[in-house]
C-alpha positions as CSV (number, residue, x, y, z in Angstrom):
1,M,44.1,205.1,22.6
2,M,45.3,201.6,21.9
3,S,43.6,199.3,19.4
4,F,43.0,195.8,20.5
5,S,43.4,192.4,18.8
6,P,40.1,190.6,18.0
7,D,41.8,187.5,19.6
8,P,40.7,187.6,23.3
9,R,44.0,186.0,24.4
10,V,46.1,188.5,22.5
11,A,43.9,191.4,23.7
12,E,44.4,190.2,27.3
13,Q,48.2,190.2,26.8
14,Q,48.0,193.7,25.4
15,M,46.1,194.9,28.5
16,H,48.7,193.4,30.8
17,A,51.5,195.1,28.8
18,I,49.8,198.5,28.9
19,I,49.2,198.2,32.7
20,Y,52.8,197.1,33.4
21,Y,54.2,199.9,31.3
22,L,52.1,202.6,32.9
23,T,52.8,201.2,36.4
24,G,56.5,200.8,35.9
25,F,56.8,204.3,34.4
26,G,55.2,205.8,37.4
27,Y,58.2,204.6,39.5
28,I,60.7,206.5,37.4
29,D,60.4,209.7,39.4
30,G,60.8,208.0,42.7
31,E,57.4,206.6,43.6
32,L,54.0,205.9,42.2
33,D,52.1,208.7,43.8
34,P,48.3,208.9,44.3
35,T,47.8,211.2,41.3
36,E,49.5,208.7,39.0
37,K,47.6,205.8,40.5
38,S,44.3,207.6,39.9
39,F,45.4,208.3,36.3
40,I,46.2,204.6,35.7
41,R,42.9,203.4,37.2
42,G,41.0,205.9,35.1
43,Y,42.9,204.9,32.0
44,I,42.2,201.2,32.6
45,H,38.5,202.0,32.8
46,D,38.7,203.9,29.5
47,L,40.6,201.0,27.9
48,V,38.1,198.5,29.1
49,R,35.2,200.5,27.7
50,Q,37.0,200.7,24.3
51,R,37.7,197.0,24.4
52,A,34.1,196.3,25.2
53,R,33.0,198.4,22.2
54,D,35.5,196.6,19.9
55,A,34.3,193.2,21.2
56,L,30.6,193.8,21.7
57,G,29.8,196.6,19.3
58,G,26.4,198.2,20.0
59,E,25.8,195.6,22.7
60,A,28.4,197.2,25.0
61,Q,26.1,199.8,26.4
62,E,23.5,197.2,27.1
63,N,26.0,195.2,29.2
64,P,27.5,197.6,31.8
65,D,28.1,194.6,34.1
66,V,30.7,193.3,31.6
67,V,32.6,196.6,31.7
68,G,32.4,196.6,35.5
69,R,33.8,193.0,35.8
70,W,36.6,193.7,33.3
71,T,37.5,197.0,35.1
72,S,37.6,195.2,38.5
73,H,39.7,192.4,37.0
74,F,42.3,194.8,35.5
75,H,42.4,196.9,38.6
76,E,43.5,193.7,40.4
77,V,46.1,193.2,37.7
78,F,47.3,196.7,38.4
79,S,47.6,196.0,42.1
80,E,49.5,192.7,41.4
81,I,52.0,194.5,39.1
82,D,52.5,197.3,41.6
83,H,53.3,194.6,44.2
84,Q,55.7,192.9,41.8
85,I,57.6,196.0,41.1
86,Q,57.8,196.9,44.8
87,S,59.3,193.4,45.5
88,H,62.3,194.3,43.2
89,F,63.4,196.7,45.9
90,T,64.1,193.8,48.2
91,E,66.4,192.0,45.7
92,S,70.2,191.8,46.3
93,V,72.5,194.1,44.4
94,A,76.2,194.1,43.8
95,E,78.8,196.2,45.5
96,G,78.5,199.9,44.9
97,E,75.1,199.5,43.1
98,D,72.1,201.5,44.1
99,P,69.1,199.2,44.6
100,R,67.0,201.9,42.8
101,D,69.2,201.5,39.7
102,F,68.5,197.8,39.7
103,V,64.8,198.3,40.0
104,L,64.7,200.8,37.1
105,S,66.8,198.4,35.0
106,K,64.2,195.6,35.7
107,I,61.4,198.0,34.7
108,K,63.1,199.0,31.6
109,L,63.8,195.4,30.6
110,R,60.2,194.4,31.2
111,C,58.9,197.4,29.2
112,F,61.3,196.5,26.4
113,E,60.1,192.9,26.4
114,L,56.5,193.9,26.3
115,L,56.7,196.7,23.7
116,D,59.0,194.6,21.5
117,G,56.0,192.4,20.7
118,F,53.8,195.4,19.6
119,D,53.4,196.6,16.0
120,D,54.6,200.2,15.3
121,D,51.2,201.8,15.5
122,N,50.3,200.3,18.9
123,R,53.8,201.1,20.2
124,K,53.5,204.7,19.2
125,A,50.0,204.9,20.8
126,L,51.4,203.5,24.1
127,L,54.4,205.9,24.1
128,A,51.9,208.7,23.6
129,T,50.0,207.5,26.6
130,V,53.2,207.6,28.6
131,D,53.7,211.2,27.5
132,E,50.2,211.9,29.0
133,L,51.1,210.1,32.2
134,M,54.3,212.2,32.6
135,L,52.1,215.2,32.9
136,A,49.6,213.6,35.3
137,D,51.3,215.1,38.3
138,G,51.9,218.5,36.6
139,V,55.6,218.0,36.2
140,V,57.8,216.2,33.7
141,H,60.5,214.7,35.8
142,P,63.9,214.6,34.0
143,N,64.3,210.9,34.9
144,E,60.9,210.1,33.3
145,Q,61.9,211.8,30.1
146,R,65.2,210.1,30.0
147,F,63.7,206.7,30.6
148,R,61.1,207.3,27.9
149,D,63.8,208.4,25.4
150,E,66.1,205.5,26.2
151,L,63.3,202.9,25.8
152,S,62.3,204.5,22.5
153,S,65.9,204.3,21.3
154,L,66.2,200.6,22.3
155,L,63.0,199.8,20.4
156,S,64.1,201.6,17.3
157,A,67.7,200.2,17.2
158,S,68.7,197.7,14.5
159,P,68.1,194.1,15.4
160,I,70.9,192.2,17.0
161,E,72.4,189.7,14.6
162,I,73.1,186.2,15.9
163,D,74.4,183.7,13.5
164,D,72.0,180.8,13.1
165,V,74.9,178.4,12.7
166,D,75.5,179.0,16.4
167,I,72.1,177.6,17.4
168,E,71.8,174.3,15.6
169,T,69.6,171.7,17.3
170,I,71.4,169.1,19.3
171,E,69.5,165.8,19.2
172,Q,71.1,164.1,22.2
173,G,70.6,165.1,25.8
174,A,66.8,164.9,25.6
175,V,64.9,166.1,28.7
176,V,61.3,165.4,29.8
177,I,59.7,167.7,32.3
178,D,57.0,166.2,34.5
179,P,54.3,168.2,36.3
180,A,55.2,169.3,39.8
181,T,54.3,166.7,42.4
182,R,54.3,166.0,46.1
183,K,56.8,163.5,47.5
184,Q,56.3,161.7,50.8
185,A,59.3,161.1,53.0
186,R,59.9,157.4,53.8
187,E,61.7,158.5,57.0
188,V,61.3,161.9,58.7
189,D,64.8,162.2,60.2
190,H,68.3,160.8,59.9
191,P,71.2,160.5,62.4
192,F,73.5,162.4,60.0
193,F,71.9,165.7,61.1
194,K,72.2,165.3,64.9
195,A,75.8,166.4,65.3
196,F,75.4,169.6,63.3
197,E,72.1,171.0,64.6
198,W,73.6,173.5,67.2
199,D,73.3,177.2,67.2
200,Y,75.9,179.8,68.0
201,A,76.2,181.2,71.5
202,S,75.8,184.9,72.0
203,D,78.8,185.4,74.2
204,P,82.2,185.9,72.4
205,A,84.1,183.4,74.4
206,T,81.8,180.5,73.7
207,F,81.3,181.6,70.1
208,A,85.1,181.6,69.6
209,E,85.3,177.9,70.5
210,Q,82.3,177.1,68.3
211,A,83.8,179.0,65.4
212,K,87.0,176.9,65.6
213,V,84.9,173.8,64.8
214,D,83.3,175.4,61.7
215,M,86.7,176.9,60.6
216,D,88.2,173.4,60.8
217,L,85.3,172.1,58.7
218,M,86.0,174.8,56.1
219,R,89.7,173.8,55.9
220,R,88.8,170.1,55.4
221,F,86.2,171.0,52.8
222,E,88.6,173.2,50.8
223,A,91.3,170.5,51.1
224,K,89.0,167.9,49.5
225,L,88.2,170.4,46.7
226,E,91.9,170.9,46.0
227,E,92.3,167.1,45.8
228,Q,89.6,167.0,43.1
229,R,91.1,170.0,41.3
230,A,94.6,168.4,41.3
231,R,93.2,165.3,39.6
232,G,91.2,167.3,37.0
233,A,93.6,170.1,36.2
234,G,93.8,171.0,32.5
235,R,91.1,168.5,31.4
236,L,89.2,171.3,29.6
237,D,92.2,172.5,27.7
238,G,91.7,172.0,23.9
239,A,88.2,170.5,24.2
240,A,85.9,171.6,21.4
241,D,82.9,171.3,23.7
242,L,81.7,169.4,26.8
243,A,79.9,166.6,25.0
244,G,83.1,164.7,24.3
245,F,83.5,163.8,28.0
246,A,80.5,161.5,28.0
247,G,81.1,158.3,29.9
248,Q,84.4,159.5,31.4
249,A,85.1,159.7,35.1
250,P,83.8,162.9,36.7
251,F,86.4,165.6,37.3
252,L,86.8,169.2,38.5
253,D,89.0,171.5,36.4
254,G,89.4,174.8,38.1
255,H,85.8,175.9,38.9
256,V,84.0,173.6,36.4
257,Y,82.7,170.1,37.3
258,V,82.1,167.7,34.4
259,A,80.2,164.5,35.4
260,S,78.7,163.3,32.1
261,P,77.4,159.7,32.4
262,D,77.6,156.9,29.9
263,P,74.3,156.6,28.1
264,A,73.9,153.1,29.5
265,E,74.3,154.3,33.0
266,D,71.3,154.8,35.5
267,V,71.7,158.0,37.6
268,E,69.4,159.9,39.9
269,L,70.0,163.5,40.8
270,L,68.5,165.7,43.6
271,V,68.8,169.4,42.7
272,I,68.3,172.1,45.3
273,G,68.1,175.7,44.4
274,D,68.7,178.8,46.6
275,L,68.3,178.0,50.3
276,H,69.1,181.4,51.9
277,G,69.3,180.2,55.4
278,C,66.2,177.9,55.2
279,Y,67.6,174.9,56.9
280,S,64.1,173.3,57.2
281,C,63.9,173.4,53.4
282,L,67.2,171.7,53.1
283,K,66.4,168.9,55.6
284,G,62.9,168.5,54.1
285,A,64.2,168.0,50.5
286,L,66.9,165.5,51.5
287,M,64.4,163.4,53.5
288,Q,61.7,163.5,50.8
289,A,64.2,162.4,48.2
290,D,65.5,159.6,50.4
291,F,69.0,160.8,49.6
292,F,70.9,158.9,52.3
293,A,69.3,155.6,51.7
294,K,69.8,155.9,47.9
295,V,73.5,156.7,48.3
296,Q,73.9,153.7,50.5
297,A,71.9,151.4,48.2
298,H,74.1,152.2,45.3
299,R,77.3,151.6,47.3
300,D,75.9,148.2,48.5
301,D,74.6,147.1,45.1
302,P,75.6,149.4,42.2
303,A,74.3,147.0,39.6
304,H,70.7,147.3,40.7
305,N,70.5,150.8,42.1
306,P,71.1,154.2,40.3
307,R,74.0,156.3,41.2
308,M,72.7,159.1,43.5
309,L,74.0,162.7,43.1
310,L,73.1,165.9,44.9
311,V,73.5,169.3,43.3
312,F,73.3,172.6,45.1
313,L,72.9,175.7,43.0
314,G,74.3,178.2,45.5
315,D,73.0,181.1,47.7
316,Y,73.2,179.2,51.0
317,I,73.3,182.4,53.1
318,D,71.4,185.5,54.0
319,R,67.7,186.1,54.3
320,G,66.9,183.2,56.6
321,R,68.0,182.5,60.2
322,F,70.3,179.5,59.6
323,S,72.9,180.5,57.1
324,Y,76.4,179.6,58.4
325,N,75.3,177.4,61.2
326,G,72.5,175.5,59.5
327,V,72.6,175.4,55.7
328,L,76.3,176.0,54.9
329,R,77.6,173.8,57.7
330,T,75.3,170.9,56.7
331,V,76.2,171.3,53.0
332,M,79.9,171.1,53.7
333,Q,79.4,168.0,55.9
334,L,77.3,166.3,53.1
335,F,80.2,167.0,50.7
336,L,82.8,165.5,53.0
337,A,80.7,162.5,53.7
338,A,80.2,161.8,50.0
339,P,82.5,163.9,47.9
340,D,81.9,162.0,44.7
341,N,78.1,162.4,45.1
342,V,77.7,166.0,46.2
343,F,78.3,169.1,44.1
344,V,78.4,172.4,46.0
345,L,78.2,175.3,43.5
346,R,78.7,179.0,44.3
347,G,75.9,181.6,44.3
348,N,76.2,185.4,44.1
349,H,75.7,185.7,47.8
350,E,78.8,183.6,48.4
351,Y,81.0,186.6,47.6
352,Y,83.0,188.5,50.2
353,V,85.8,191.1,49.6
354,E,88.6,192.5,51.8
355,L,89.2,196.2,52.1
356,N,91.9,197.7,54.3
357,G,92.2,194.4,56.2
358,R,88.5,194.1,56.9
359,V,86.2,191.5,55.2
360,L,83.0,193.0,53.8
361,A,79.9,191.6,52.2
362,P,79.3,193.6,49.0
363,V,76.0,191.8,48.2
364,R,73.3,193.7,50.0
365,P,71.5,193.0,52.2
366,S,73.9,190.7,54.0
367,E,72.0,189.2,56.9
368,A,74.4,186.3,57.6
369,M,77.4,188.6,58.2
370,S,75.2,191.1,60.2
371,S,74.0,188.3,62.5
372,L,77.5,187.6,63.7
373,A,79.0,191.1,63.4
374,A,78.9,191.7,67.2
375,I,80.7,188.6,68.2
376,A,82.7,187.2,65.3
377,P,86.3,188.4,64.7
378,N,87.4,189.3,61.2
379,E,89.3,186.0,60.9
380,V,86.0,184.1,60.8
381,F,84.7,186.2,57.9
382,A,88.1,185.8,56.2
383,A,87.7,182.1,56.4
384,Y,84.3,182.3,54.8
385,M,85.7,184.5,52.1
386,R,88.4,181.9,51.3
387,L,85.7,179.2,51.2
388,F,83.6,181.2,48.8
389,E,86.5,181.7,46.4
390,A,87.2,178.0,46.4
391,L,83.6,177.0,45.5
392,P,83.1,175.6,42.0
393,N,80.8,177.6,39.7
394,M,79.1,175.1,37.5
395,L,78.5,171.4,36.8
396,V,77.9,169.7,33.4
397,F,75.9,166.5,33.5
398,D,75.1,165.0,30.1
399,R,73.9,168.0,28.1
400,I,72.7,169.9,31.2
401,L,74.5,172.9,32.6
402,F,73.9,173.6,36.3
403,V,74.9,177.2,37.3
404,H,73.6,179.7,39.8
405,A,72.4,182.4,37.4
406,G,73.0,182.3,33.7
407,I,75.3,183.2,30.8
408,P,77.9,186.0,30.3
409,R,77.4,189.3,28.5
410,D,77.8,189.3,24.7
411,E,80.7,191.7,24.9
412,T,82.5,189.5,27.5
413,I,82.0,186.4,25.3
414,A,83.4,188.2,22.3
415,A,86.4,189.5,24.2
416,R,87.3,186.5,26.4
417,W,85.9,183.3,25.0
418,T,88.3,180.9,23.2
419,S,87.1,177.4,24.2
420,V,85.2,175.7,27.0
421,S,88.3,176.2,29.2
422,S,87.2,179.9,29.2
423,L,84.5,178.9,31.7
424,N,87.3,179.3,34.2
425,D,87.8,182.9,33.2
426,P,87.2,185.0,36.4
427,E,85.0,187.6,34.7
428,I,82.9,185.0,32.9
429,R,82.5,183.0,36.1
430,F,81.4,186.2,37.9
431,Q,78.8,187.2,35.3
432,M,77.3,183.7,35.4
433,L,76.5,184.3,39.1
434,W,74.4,187.3,38.3
435,S,72.5,187.2,35.0
436,D,68.8,186.6,34.4
437,P,66.9,185.3,31.4
438,S,64.5,187.4,29.3
439,E,61.7,186.4,27.0
440,V,62.9,188.5,24.1
441,D,65.3,187.0,21.5
442,A,68.2,189.3,22.2
443,I,69.1,192.1,24.8
444,P,70.9,195.2,23.5
445,A,74.3,195.8,24.9
446,E,73.1,199.0,26.6
447,L,70.7,197.0,28.7
448,Q,73.3,194.4,29.5
449,K,75.8,196.9,30.7
450,S,73.4,198.9,32.9
451,T,73.6,196.8,36.1
452,A,75.7,193.9,37.5
453,R,72.5,191.8,37.4
454,F,71.9,191.9,33.7
455,P,69.5,190.1,31.3
456,F,70.1,187.8,28.3
457,G,67.8,186.9,25.5
458,K,66.5,183.6,24.2
459,R,68.8,183.4,21.1
460,Q,71.8,184.6,23.1
461,F,71.1,181.8,25.5
462,K,70.9,179.2,22.8
463,S,74.1,180.5,21.1
464,F,76.1,180.2,24.3
465,M,74.8,176.7,25.1
466,Q,75.8,175.6,21.6
467,K,79.4,176.6,22.4
468,L,79.3,174.3,25.3
469,G,77.5,171.4,23.5
470,C,74.7,171.7,26.1
471,T,70.9,172.0,25.6
472,T,69.5,172.6,29.1
473,L,70.4,175.1,31.8
474,I,69.1,174.7,35.4
475,R,69.6,177.7,37.6
476,G,68.5,179.4,40.8
477,H,69.0,183.1,41.6
478,E,65.5,184.4,40.9
479,R,62.8,184.5,43.6
480,V,60.0,182.8,41.6
481,P,56.8,182.5,43.7
482,E,56.0,179.1,42.2
483,G,59.4,177.8,43.2
484,F,60.0,176.1,39.8
485,R,59.6,177.8,36.4
486,V,60.0,176.6,32.9
487,V,61.5,179.7,31.2
488,H,62.2,178.1,27.8
489,D,61.3,174.6,26.6
490,D,62.5,174.2,23.0
491,P,64.2,171.2,21.4
492,D,67.4,173.3,21.1
493,G,67.2,175.0,24.4
494,V,65.6,174.4,27.8
495,L,66.0,176.8,30.7
496,L,64.6,176.2,34.1
497,T,64.6,178.3,37.4
498,L,64.6,176.5,40.7
499,F,64.1,178.2,44.1
500,S,64.2,176.2,47.3
501,A,63.8,178.8,50.0
502,G,60.5,180.0,51.2
503,G,57.3,178.8,52.8
504,K,54.3,180.8,54.0
505,T,54.6,179.6,57.6
506,N,58.4,178.9,57.6
507,D,59.9,180.2,60.8
508,D,63.4,179.9,59.2
509,L,62.4,183.3,57.6
510,P,61.5,186.6,59.2
511,A,57.8,187.1,59.5
512,A,57.9,190.1,57.0
513,S,60.1,188.3,54.4
514,N,58.7,188.2,50.9
515,Y,60.4,184.8,50.5
516,R,57.3,183.5,52.4
517,E,55.4,184.2,49.2
518,V,57.5,181.4,47.5
519,T,56.5,177.7,47.4
520,P,59.9,176.1,47.9
521,M,60.7,173.5,45.4
522,A,63.4,170.9,44.7
523,L,63.9,168.8,41.6
524,T,64.8,165.1,40.9
525,I,66.3,164.0,37.6
526,R,66.3,160.4,36.6
527,Y,68.8,159.7,33.8
528,K,68.3,156.5,32.0
529,G,68.8,155.4,28.4
530,G,70.3,158.8,27.5
531,V,67.1,160.6,28.6
532,S,66.8,162.9,31.7
533,Q,63.3,162.9,33.3
534,L,62.8,165.9,35.5
535,T,60.3,166.0,38.3
536,P,59.9,169.1,40.5
537,F,58.4,168.6,43.9
538,A,57.2,170.9,46.7
539,I,59.4,170.8,49.8
540,E,57.6,169.9,53.0
541,Y,59.5,172.2,55.4
542,E,56.7,172.5,58.0
543,R,57.8,169.4,60.0
544,Y,61.3,170.8,60.4
545,N,60.0,173.9,62.1
546,D,59.2,171.5,65.0
547,P,61.9,171.1,67.6
548,K,61.2,167.4,67.7
549,Y,62.7,167.1,64.2
550,N,65.0,170.2,64.2
551,A,67.2,171.0,67.2
552,F,67.7,174.6,66.0
553,F,64.2,175.2,67.3
554,R,64.9,173.5,70.7
555,E,64.4,176.8,72.6
556,Q,60.7,176.4,71.7
557,L,60.4,173.3,73.8
558,P,58.4,173.9,77.0
559,S,60.4,174.1,80.2
560,L,60.2,171.0,82.5
């Protein structure tokens, strides 16, 4: 049985760690069956009684209500953890990857994170408890034994060495993170949207004519990107880091935008994370931030109004109802209307491949492609595939890196990194669409190689950012229920996750979607005097489920 810290806060963390480990381990053989659930609940009760004896001594028996309340609380924790693990099964995976392998990788990572913080005695005690759990259903499943042995091996491995020289503190590029707020829209609609709020027809002939319009839009979008690339080609070659471009005109070199302002400049940014077909969230965020009025104000009087920029972190499609026709169409129109103000970055869902002449969506599930599969010819999906390949991967603004997911694997950095121009390396770009941060200092190579969606540690993150001359990374990719999460907030490394799809009552999403558990958030950044002030805000999507403000819902209007 585990021994608990006398510090109530630490003891609470220990209890959460034990419950997660036991719950996650129960999924290794395929599912958490009733026998294993009963074992975990019983073990939680035993742990609570022990913790009560440790904390209350002889008074524990005189206070059975305390044991009852604690047991009830941690049974609720068990249910929440069980729900959390089940939600991993709905996450997207890469081509050829079994969703179950991804889930097991996430469980292994979380167990590694939790046990890494335990001392040797408590770690051994917990592993012994896992041995007991393996026998709870009367059979030791080979996958359970393998998982237990692999985790034990990871925990006993030599620490990963990361040179401290690589993570020196960078004093410039300070960021201040404000508490989340609510932002009221000055206006509730804008004429810009009216021409684009039309849905696809269900008959092939009408759809073919509509598709021509969107395919022309894609060609114009790609042509404008190529103009930008031609002007910025080769700018990253020979650069020691990205900090040296401060104050220079923005440019796109390959798949990397650099738009670092002069410290004396006044700039405002609106950052929007994963949208996943949630057009109501896109429209709500733009109107709440007063994007159109602020762009115009700067054009009319740049001396007295900040330059307004809009950054999209990718994942425009799948999950929601309005992928190609709502979110992606509008994002491309925004870029063409203000190409110097809008940055459209690629997400891992913007990834199609061609096999034997047919375009496929290797990221599963692929709701966007499935929604048009019955009426769209292959040439339409081929056009989207070309569009996705043309999308830039990242933006650097001041010392902030905007990218869909995270950093490359250690082995890839060691093999392929030469300078900041390596950000255009195809493998490095691909991995930065998929990775997720972890709370531990460093992730062993074995864990990083186990799935396409791999983790990276805190020191690995800081080391990579130092190579770029950046201190802050703003990403999407992860479905975080709160919509905005501060993952790391240190002077030498800030990492933030932003998710802009979701909404409990959002009819952009299927009724059963777990994205409805998310509070969709957007982020404003005010850059002034060399400091970036970040303010997350909740997206008010509800108004844009109303056909009065969103023509995609016009079929809900009553017949006259």
